[in-house]
A tleap script that builds the chain and sets N, CA, C and O, in Angstrom:
source leaprc.protein.ff14SB
mol = sequence {
  NMET ALA SER GLN THR ILE VAL ALA GLU VAL
  SER LYS SER THR GLN PHE GLN GLN SER VAL
  ALA ASP VAL PRO PRO GLY ASN PRO GLU SER
  ARG LEU PHE GLU ALA VAL LYS ARG LEU TYR
  LYS SER ASP HIE GLN ALA GLU TYR LEU ASP
  ILE ASN ALA GLU ALA GLU LEU LEU LEU GLN
  GLN LEU GLN ALA ASP ILE GLN LYS MET SER
  ALA ILE ALA ASN CPRO
}
set mol.1.N position { 0.808 -1.253 -0.029 }
set mol.1.CA position { -0.023 -0.002 -0.083 }
set mol.1.C position { 0.884 1.201 0.036 }
set mol.1.O position { 0.664 2.150 -0.717 }
set mol.2.N position { 1.879 1.263 0.902 }
set mol.2.CA position { 2.766 2.412 0.968 }
set mol.2.C position { 3.544 2.550 -0.361 }
set mol.2.O position { 3.806 3.702 -0.707 }
set mol.3.N position { 3.937 1.563 -1.128 }
set mol.3.CA position { 4.594 1.655 -2.247 }
set mol.3.C position { 3.780 2.129 -3.322 }
set mol.3.O position { 4.325 2.797 -4.201 }
set mol.4.N position { 2.448 1.862 -3.388 }
set mol.4.CA position { 1.554 2.507 -4.279 }
set mol.4.C position { 1.462 3.863 -4.132 }
set mol.4.O position { 1.401 4.555 -5.149 }
set mol.5.N position { 1.436 4.461 -2.848 }
set mol.5.CA position { 1.337 5.825 -2.588 }
set mol.5.C position { 2.569 6.452 -2.986 }
set mol.5.O position { 2.470 7.579 -3.471 }
set mol.6.N position { 3.738 5.926 -2.871 }
set mol.6.CA position { 5.009 6.469 -3.234 }
set mol.6.C position { 4.974 6.587 -4.718 }
set mol.6.O position { 5.269 7.668 -5.228 }
set mol.7.N position { 4.643 5.576 -5.449 }
set mol.7.CA position { 4.654 5.622 -6.861 }
set mol.7.C position { 3.721 6.667 -7.476 }
set mol.7.O position { 4.024 7.251 -8.517 }
set mol.8.N position { 2.670 6.877 -6.866 }
set mol.8.CA position { 1.619 7.880 -7.235 }
set mol.8.C position { 2.181 9.232 -7.045 }
set mol.8.O position { 1.988 10.060 -7.936 }
set mol.9.N position { 2.956 9.603 -5.834 }
set mol.9.CA position { 3.571 10.771 -5.494 }
set mol.9.C position { 4.631 11.067 -6.684 }
set mol.9.O position { 4.660 12.109 -7.340 }
set mol.10.N position { 5.385 10.103 -6.821 }
set mol.10.CA position { 6.499 10.302 -7.823 }
set mol.10.C position { 5.852 10.665 -9.195 }
set mol.10.O position { 6.394 11.526 -9.889 }
set mol.11.N position { 4.763 10.067 -9.595 }
set mol.11.CA position { 4.206 10.141 -10.845 }
set mol.11.C position { 3.596 11.678 -10.904 }
set mol.11.O position { 3.678 12.374 -11.917 }
set mol.12.N position { 2.980 12.101 -9.689 }
set mol.12.CA position { 2.482 13.523 -9.686 }
set mol.12.C position { 3.550 14.531 -9.766 }
set mol.12.O position { 3.390 15.570 -10.406 }
set mol.13.N position { 4.761 14.223 -9.063 }
set mol.13.CA position { 5.908 15.101 -9.206 }
set mol.13.C position { 6.426 15.211 -10.539 }
set mol.13.O position { 6.769 16.309 -10.977 }
set mol.14.N position { 6.515 14.116 -11.249 }
set mol.14.CA position { 7.097 14.145 -12.556 }
set mol.14.C position { 6.218 14.865 -13.562 }
set mol.14.O position { 6.709 15.552 -14.458 }
set mol.15.N position { 4.820 14.687 -13.392 }
set mol.15.CA position { 3.871 15.403 -14.291 }
set mol.15.C position { 3.899 16.910 -14.130 }
set mol.15.O position { 3.721 17.698 -15.059 }
set mol.16.N position { 4.159 17.270 -12.758 }
set mol.16.CA position { 4.170 18.671 -12.484 }
set mol.16.C position { 5.368 19.291 -12.948 }
set mol.16.O position { 5.294 20.447 -13.362 }
set mol.17.N position { 6.667 18.578 -12.938 }
set mol.17.CA position { 7.861 19.181 -13.379 }
set mol.17.C position { 7.846 19.222 -14.948 }
set mol.17.O position { 8.575 20.031 -15.522 }
set mol.18.N position { 7.014 18.348 -15.679 }
set mol.18.CA position { 6.973 18.405 -16.988 }
set mol.18.C position { 6.150 19.614 -17.422 }
set mol.18.O position { 6.498 20.288 -18.391 }
set mol.19.N position { 5.060 19.889 -16.707 }
set mol.19.CA position { 4.200 21.148 -16.900 }
set mol.19.C position { 4.959 22.336 -16.747 }
set mol.19.O position { 4.846 23.282 -17.527 }
set mol.20.N position { 5.720 22.327 -15.785 }
set mol.20.CA position { 6.444 23.658 -15.502 }
set mol.20.C position { 7.520 23.930 -16.554 }
set mol.20.O position { 7.786 25.061 -16.961 }
set mol.21.N position { 8.177 22.693 -17.006 }
set mol.21.CA position { 9.115 22.853 -18.093 }
set mol.21.C position { 8.374 23.378 -19.508 }
set mol.21.O position { 9.045 23.911 -20.391 }
set mol.22.N position { 7.185 23.212 -19.612 }
set mol.22.CA position { 6.653 23.691 -20.861 }
set mol.22.C position { 6.166 25.207 -20.786 }
set mol.22.O position { 5.503 25.683 -21.708 }
set mol.23.N position { 6.498 25.915 -19.716 }
set mol.23.CA position { 6.154 27.225 -19.682 }
set mol.23.C position { 7.330 28.045 -20.021 }
set mol.23.O position { 8.363 27.858 -19.378 }
set mol.24.N position { 7.295 28.988 -21.016 }
set mol.24.CA position { 8.572 29.668 -21.246 }
set mol.24.C position { 8.917 30.679 -20.045 }
set mol.24.O position { 8.029 31.071 -19.289 }
set mol.25.N position { 10.107 31.033 -19.929 }
set mol.25.CA position { 10.620 31.864 -18.904 }
set mol.25.C position { 10.074 33.230 -18.757 }
set mol.25.O position { 9.901 33.783 -17.671 }
set mol.26.N position { 9.790 33.783 -20.013 }
set mol.26.CA position { 9.285 35.183 -20.021 }
set mol.26.C position { 7.778 35.329 -19.836 }
set mol.26.O position { 7.216 36.423 -19.897 }
set mol.27.N position { 7.106 34.091 -19.592 }
set mol.27.CA position { 5.638 34.035 -19.515 }
set mol.27.C position { 5.333 34.487 -17.997 }
set mol.27.O position { 6.014 34.036 -17.076 }
set mol.28.N position { 4.340 35.346 -17.790 }
set mol.28.CA position { 3.936 35.707 -16.552 }
set mol.28.C position { 3.696 34.526 -15.630 }
set mol.28.O position { 4.030 34.557 -14.446 }
set mol.29.N position { 3.132 33.526 -16.178 }
set mol.29.CA position { 2.783 32.317 -15.320 }
set mol.29.C position { 3.906 31.564 -14.736 }
set mol.29.O position { 3.764 30.745 -13.828 }
set mol.30.N position { 5.135 31.902 -15.344 }
set mol.30.CA position { 6.198 31.170 -14.909 }
set mol.30.C position { 6.585 31.418 -13.462 }
set mol.30.O position { 7.026 30.509 -12.758 }
set mol.31.N position { 6.404 32.736 -13.002 }
set mol.31.CA position { 6.639 33.067 -11.511 }
set mol.31.C position { 5.744 32.190 -10.719 }
set mol.31.O position { 6.164 31.525 -9.771 }
set mol.32.N position { 4.425 32.190 -11.137 }
set mol.32.CA position { 3.506 31.458 -10.398 }
set mol.32.C position { 3.856 29.977 -10.258 }
set mol.32.O position { 3.716 29.353 -9.206 }
set mol.33.N position { 4.332 29.452 -11.423 }
set mol.33.CA position { 4.816 28.000 -11.501 }
set mol.33.C position { 6.040 27.783 -10.523 }
set mol.33.O position { 6.173 26.764 -9.845 }
set mol.34.N position { 6.868 28.787 -10.520 }
set mol.34.CA position { 8.110 28.551 -9.575 }
set mol.34.C position { 7.677 28.744 -8.180 }
set mol.34.O position { 8.190 28.072 -7.286 }
set mol.35.N position { 6.729 29.655 -7.928 }
set mol.35.CA position { 6.329 29.717 -6.472 }
set mol.35.C position { 5.625 28.421 -5.939 }
set mol.35.O position { 5.809 28.010 -4.793 }
set mol.36.N position { 4.828 27.822 -6.825 }
set mol.36.CA position { 4.164 26.703 -6.496 }
set mol.36.C position { 5.149 25.555 -6.448 }
set mol.36.O position { 4.932 24.664 -5.628 }
set mol.37.N position { 6.122 25.485 -7.175 }
set mol.37.CA position { 7.193 24.431 -7.185 }
set mol.37.C position { 7.904 24.560 -5.790 }
set mol.37.O position { 8.055 23.554 -5.097 }
set mol.38.N position { 8.323 25.747 -5.392 }
set mol.38.CA position { 9.119 26.033 -4.228 }
set mol.38.C position { 8.199 25.466 -2.959 }
set mol.38.O position { 8.714 24.731 -2.116 }
set mol.39.N position { 6.931 25.825 -2.894 }
set mol.39.CA position { 5.889 25.582 -1.879 }
set mol.39.C position { 5.887 24.003 -1.796 }
set mol.39.O position { 6.049 23.403 -0.734 }
set mol.40.N position { 5.669 23.324 -3.140 }
set mol.40.CA position { 5.572 21.860 -3.073 }
set mol.40.C position { 6.788 21.189 -2.440 }
set mol.40.O position { 6.688 20.251 -1.650 }
set mol.41.N position { 7.814 21.667 -2.793 }
set mol.41.CA position { 9.111 21.065 -2.333 }
set mol.41.C position { 9.219 21.320 -0.829 }
set mol.41.O position { 9.510 20.388 -0.080 }
set mol.42.N position { 9.004 22.498 -0.384 }
set mol.42.CA position { 9.093 22.877 1.106 }
set mol.42.C position { 8.104 22.065 1.929 }
set mol.42.O position { 8.389 21.739 3.081 }
set mol.43.N position { 6.964 21.738 1.371 }
set mol.43.CA position { 5.865 20.995 2.079 }
set mol.43.C position { 6.348 19.575 2.222 }
set mol.43.O position { 6.206 18.982 3.291 }
set mol.44.N position { 6.968 18.962 1.076 }
set mol.44.CA position { 7.412 17.632 1.234 }
set mol.44.C position { 8.654 17.646 2.114 }
set mol.44.O position { 8.851 16.691 2.865 }
set mol.45.N position { 9.512 18.679 2.069 }
set mol.45.CA position { 10.656 18.592 2.990 }
set mol.45.C position { 10.171 18.673 4.481 }
set mol.45.O position { 10.748 17.983 5.321 }
set mol.46.N position { 9.159 19.467 4.827 }
set mol.46.CA position { 8.635 19.623 6.223 }
set mol.46.C position { 8.100 18.187 6.633 }
set mol.46.O position { 8.412 17.704 7.722 }
set mol.47.N position { 7.246 17.485 5.689 }
set mol.47.CA position { 6.773 16.368 5.985 }
set mol.47.C position { 7.892 15.261 6.223 }
set mol.47.O position { 7.743 14.437 7.125 }
set mol.48.N position { 8.960 15.254 5.444 }
set mol.48.CA position { 10.045 14.217 5.632 }
set mol.48.C position { 10.680 14.580 6.983 }
set mol.48.O position { 10.973 13.669 7.757 }
set mol.49.N position { 10.931 15.989 7.341 }
set mol.49.CA position { 11.467 16.260 8.637 }
set mol.49.C position { 10.691 15.693 9.928 }
set mol.49.O position { 11.189 15.214 10.947 }
set mol.50.N position { 9.355 15.878 9.608 }
set mol.50.CA position { 8.374 15.334 10.753 }
set mol.50.C position { 8.402 13.730 10.886 }
set mol.50.O position { 8.305 13.094 11.936 }
set mol.51.N position { 8.545 13.253 9.669 }
set mol.51.CA position { 8.638 11.707 9.858 }
set mol.51.C position { 10.036 11.319 10.339 }
set mol.51.O position { 10.112 10.390 11.143 }
set mol.52.N position { 11.108 11.908 9.946 }
set mol.52.CA position { 12.345 11.629 10.442 }
set mol.52.C position { 12.457 11.855 11.880 }
set mol.52.O position { 13.062 11.040 12.576 }
set mol.53.N position { 11.908 12.927 12.391 }
set mol.53.CA position { 12.070 13.159 13.918 }
set mol.53.C position { 11.124 12.173 14.715 }
set mol.53.O position { 11.380 11.895 15.887 }
set mol.54.N position { 10.034 11.654 14.062 }
set mol.54.CA position { 9.331 10.650 14.687 }
set mol.54.C position { 10.006 9.320 14.769 }
set mol.54.O position { 9.901 8.565 15.736 }
set mol.55.N position { 10.699 9.082 13.701 }
set mol.55.CA position { 11.494 7.753 13.561 }
set mol.55.C position { 12.636 7.815 14.596 }
set mol.55.O position { 12.971 6.817 15.234 }
set mol.56.N position { 13.198 8.969 14.736 }
set mol.56.CA position { 14.354 9.018 15.649 }
set mol.56.C position { 13.760 8.825 17.084 }
set mol.56.O position { 14.350 8.111 17.895 }
set mol.57.N position { 12.713 9.396 17.363 }
set mol.57.CA position { 12.104 9.348 18.754 }
set mol.57.C position { 11.732 7.799 19.014 }
set mol.57.O position { 11.964 7.274 20.103 }
set mol.58.N position { 11.236 7.217 18.118 }
set mol.58.CA position { 10.901 5.814 18.190 }
set mol.58.C position { 12.064 4.868 18.387 }
set mol.58.O position { 12.029 3.851 19.081 }
set mol.59.N position { 13.137 5.334 17.672 }
set mol.59.CA position { 14.296 4.501 17.837 }
set mol.59.C position { 14.976 4.745 19.262 }
set mol.59.O position { 15.584 3.832 19.822 }
set mol.60.N position { 14.858 5.907 19.775 }
set mol.60.CA position { 15.284 6.211 21.148 }
set mol.60.C position { 14.486 5.375 22.146 }
set mol.60.O position { 15.071 4.776 23.049 }
set mol.61.N position { 13.229 5.326 22.007 }
set mol.61.CA position { 12.326 4.585 22.918 }
set mol.61.C position { 12.591 3.228 22.866 }
set mol.61.O position { 12.534 2.537 23.883 }
set mol.62.N position { 12.905 2.728 21.660 }
set mol.62.CA position { 13.125 1.198 21.377 }
set mol.62.C position { 14.549 0.852 22.051 }
set mol.62.O position { 14.650 -0.233 22.623 }
set mol.63.N position { 15.577 1.664 22.012 }
set mol.63.CA position { 16.781 1.541 22.613 }
set mol.63.C position { 16.635 1.514 24.092 }
set mol.63.O position { 17.193 0.627 24.738 }
set mol.64.N position { 15.911 2.442 24.672 }
set mol.64.CA position { 15.809 2.367 26.161 }
set mol.64.C position { 15.016 1.161 26.608 }
set mol.64.O position { 15.229 0.631 27.698 }
set mol.65.N position { 14.062 0.712 25.723 }
set mol.65.CA position { 13.312 -0.513 26.199 }
set mol.65.C position { 14.141 -1.709 26.175 }
set mol.65.O position { 14.016 -2.610 27.004 }
set mol.66.N position { 15.039 -1.720 25.169 }
set mol.66.CA position { 16.006 -2.942 25.046 }
set mol.66.C position { 17.106 -2.907 26.201 }
set mol.66.O position { 17.619 -3.930 26.652 }
set mol.67.N position { 17.401 -1.654 26.616 }
set mol.67.CA position { 18.315 -1.489 27.825 }
set mol.67.C position { 17.678 -2.032 29.060 }
set mol.67.O position { 18.292 -2.809 29.792 }
set mol.68.N position { 16.461 -1.640 29.306 }
set mol.68.CA position { 15.516 -2.056 30.365 }
set mol.68.C position { 15.463 -3.599 30.429 }
set mol.68.O position { 15.708 -4.206 31.471 }
set mol.69.N position { 15.142 -4.186 29.310 }
set mol.69.CA position { 14.888 -5.592 29.189 }
set mol.69.C position { 16.210 -6.344 29.373 }
set mol.69.O position { 16.231 -7.472 29.867 }
set mol.70.N position { 17.315 -5.701 28.967 }
set mol.70.CA position { 18.581 -6.290 29.153 }
set mol.70.C position { 18.939 -6.365 30.577 }
set mol.70.O position { 19.368 -7.398 31.090 }
set mol.71.N position { 18.751 -5.214 31.239 }
set mol.71.CA position { 19.043 -5.161 32.778 }
set mol.71.C position { 18.104 -6.016 33.536 }
set mol.71.O position { 18.509 -6.485 34.599 }
set mol.72.N position { 16.852 -6.293 33.117 }
set mol.72.CA position { 16.015 -7.202 33.934 }
set mol.72.C position { 16.586 -8.705 33.545 }
set mol.72.O position { 16.557 -9.546 34.443 }
set mol.73.N position { 17.037 -9.032 32.416 }
set mol.73.CA position { 17.391 -10.381 32.121 }
set mol.73.C position { 18.684 -10.699 32.622 }
set mol.73.O position { 18.964 -11.855 32.942 }
set mol.74.N position { 19.612 -9.620 32.727 }
set mol.74.CA position { 20.947 -9.898 33.359 }
set mol.74.C position { 21.168 -9.014 34.527 }
set mol.74.O position { 21.858 -7.999 34.429 }
set mol.75.N position { 20.552 -9.406 35.714 }
set mol.75.CA position { 20.683 -8.559 36.825 }
set mol.75.C position { 22.221 -8.484 37.348 }
set mol.75.O position { 22.510 -7.783 38.318 }
savepdb mol mol.pdb
quit
């Protein structure tokens, strides 16, 4: 399921990049496309950072639990 979501997101990103590439630089819409592209990238970066922070927290909790279990098993 997650792999399907990733494939869909990559496909959307590729389609968006192709659409932006079709707009000539002198076109007034090009500034809008550039702004949307920056927003799109920053949104995904923020989401990545949130997920990364959550993963690090879970890893720390897991390591603490392993240490506790080890201390109980080997007094």
